[in-house]
N, C-alpha and C positions, 0 to 999 in steps of 0.2 A: 498602531504603535505611535502615539502622538505625545507631544510635550504637554505639560500642565496648562500652558497657555493656548493649546489647540494648534500651534504652529507645527508644520511637518519638520521632522529631523532630516538630516542628510540620508540616513538609512531608509526612512520612509520614502523619500523621493527616488532613491535608487531602485527599491523594490517595486514601486509603482511603475517606473519606466520599464523594468524588466518584465513585469507581467504583460504590459502592452506589447513589448517586442515578441514575447513567447506566443501570444495569441495570433500575431501575424505569421510567425515562422511555422507554427503548427498547421496553418492552412496551406502553406507552400510545401511543407515536407511532413507528411503524416507519419504516425507511429510505425505503420507497416513498412515504410521505406527505410526508416532507421533500423528496424529490427533485421531487415534483409542485409543491410550494410554490416551490422554487428556480426552476423553469421560468417562473414567473409574475412574478418580480420584476426590477427594473431591474439592469443590469450593475454590478459593484462600482466604486467610485471608486478612483482611482490612489493607493494608499497609498505605494508605493515612490517614485513621482514627487514626492509631497508632501515626502518626507524628503530628496530629492536636490537641492533648490533651494539656491542660494547664499544663506546667511544662517543665523540662529539658528532652526533648525527644531525647535520644541517639540511633543512629543506630550503634551498636557495630559490628565491622568488623572482620571476621575470615580470616586470610591469613597466610600462612606458610612462604612466601618469597616475595621480591619485587626486581625489577631490580636495584634500587638505593641502597638498604640496604642488599641485599643477604638474607640468611635464617634468619628469625626472631625468629622462634621457632623450636627447634629440636623435642620437645615433642608435636607435633601438633596432637591433638585429637579432631576433630570437634564436636563430640557428647558431650564430657565432657565440652568443652569450651562453646558450645551453652547453655547447661543447666545451667552452672555457671553464664554466662552473663545475661541470662533471669532472673535468681533468684536475681541477683544484681540490677535489675531495667531497663535493656535495653528495649526500646520501640519496637525495631525491630533488626534483624540481617542482615548483608551483608556478603555473602560468595563468596570469589574469586574462580572462576571455570576455569581460564585460566591456561593451563598446563605447557607451556614452560618457561615463564618468571616469573610466580607467584607460580608455583608448586601446583596449585589447581586442582579441578576436580568436576564434577557433583555429584560424589559419596559423596564428602564432604558436598555438599548442601543437599542431601537426608538424610545423617546422622544427620545433624543439624536440619532439619525439624522434624525428629522423636523425637529429644531430647528436643525441646523447643516448647512452645505453642504460640509463637509470630510470626509475619510476617517475611518472609525470602526474601531478595533481591538477585537476581543473579547478581553478579558483574563480568562483562566480557566486551569484546570488540565486541559488537553486531552490525553487519553490514548487516544481512540477515534475512528475515522473518523466515527462517527455524530455526534459533537460538531461536526465541521467542517461537515457538511451542516446541522446545527441552526443554526450560526452564520450560514451564508449565507442560510438561510431566514428568519432574523430580520433580515437586512439588513446584517450585518457586512461590511466591505470587506477585512478582514485578521484574523488571529488570532495569538495567542501560542503558541509551543511552547517548553517548558522542557526543555532537554537533560538536566537532572538526573533527570527522572522518566520518561524514554523510553529504550528500548534503540535501537541503531542502526537496526534494521530498521523499527521503528515510526516513528522520526523521519523516515526517508526516505519511508516510505509516506504520512505526513501532509503532508510537504512537497509531494510529487507530487500528492496529492489537492487541496491548496490551489491549486496552479498550474493544475490542470485546471478549476478554478472561477474562475480569474483573481483569486485571492486570494493575494498573496505573504505568507507567514507571517514574523513576527518571531521569530527563534530566539534564545532567551535562554541565556546561559552565565554561569558564576560562577568558572570556573577555566581554566587553560591546557588541561587535559585535555578539558574540555567544549568548548572552542573548537576544538580539533583535530577532535573528533567532528562538530561542526556544519559545519565546512568540508568534511569528507569526505562528509557527507550531501548537500552541495550548497546549503547556506543562502546566500541572497543578501542578506538583511537580518539582521545579527547584533547583538543587544543584550547589552551587558555590564552585569549587574546588580551594583551596588555593595553591595547588601544580600544577605547570605547567607541563603537561605530556611530553612536548618536552625536557625540561632540568631538571625536577624534583626539581626545586627550589620552596620553600614554602614561601608565604607571606599572613598572616592572613588579612592584609589590603585589599587584593583582595575582600574578602567578604564585608568589610565595604564600599568599593568603589562602589560595584554593588547593594547592597541591596535596595537603594532608587529607583532603576529602576525595581525591581521585583513587579508585580501587587499585590495588597492586597489580591485578591482572590486566589492567588497561595500559595502553601506551600513552604517556603524557607528553604533550608538546607545548612549549612556551612560544608565543608568537608576539612579534612587534617590539620595537624599542631596544633591541639587543645590538650592542655596538662593540663589545670587547670580549676577549677570551675569558676575562674575569667574570663578566656577566654570565657566560655559559657555564663556567666552573661552579659558580654560586648556585645556579639553577639545577645543575646536574647533581650537586651535593644534596639539594633539597628533594630530589626524586624525579626530575624530568629526564625523559629518554631522548628527546629530540627538540630541535629549535628551528622555527621558521623565521628567516631573515630576508627582507626585500629591499626596503628603501636604502639601508646602509650600503648594500652592494650596488644597487642601481645608480647611485649618485657618484660612484667612483669611476674614473676613466677606464680602469681595468679591474672589474669586479672580482677577478680571481685573487687579487692581492689581499683585499680585506677578508675574503673567505678563508684563505690560508691562515691569516692572523687569528680569526675567530676560532678555527679548529685547533690552532696551536702548532701548525706545521712549521 
């Protein structure tokens, strides 16, 4: 996935770094050890069910930093944030676990899971089945799949693996072509990311342009660039079931305050 000039995009660089990290971690922690750990933990919480309720279902995202904005929170305490956001009405939480570009970790996800009683999504750049087992072993209830970085075969394979572990993935798309691919692969939760991960530009119109092509039986999630209750109301009227919001919450001293405003409490 390269630009016309041959220069690597931000997304290219993140995925390349992730593959290198996975290769190392797989040597340290083989599949068999992860599968043994999965057998010992409680079943996943119902991520899809949390997003299908009647109302403004917000997936509140915990992230310390991003490649486009740098450090968002110096006082990043996943447990405190998770408890506060759950108390403010979040339907689910998304936790960034990518270390190099987002300064996240699986330890953040584990801490958030202990602090909040709502479903937890692992937000990462997942390209290998090993990462799905790793996510479940860490207590994740769902995980993100980015259509732009996966071929059709791998996308379908990771979807099916997630379902076998009772983890319904959120499949993220950025274009009509990616949406068609996600539907063909059998995605049941489809996220339209208004932020293009190649250049990090944000357009809420992306969601409005693609929603008419999301099947009614799928759960539709609008992601990124959402800042007001009016944004959510407009998107809900268009057909979206849930909304993923991160940066807007993380930049506030008390993220529960803007979350309540978004939901309309």
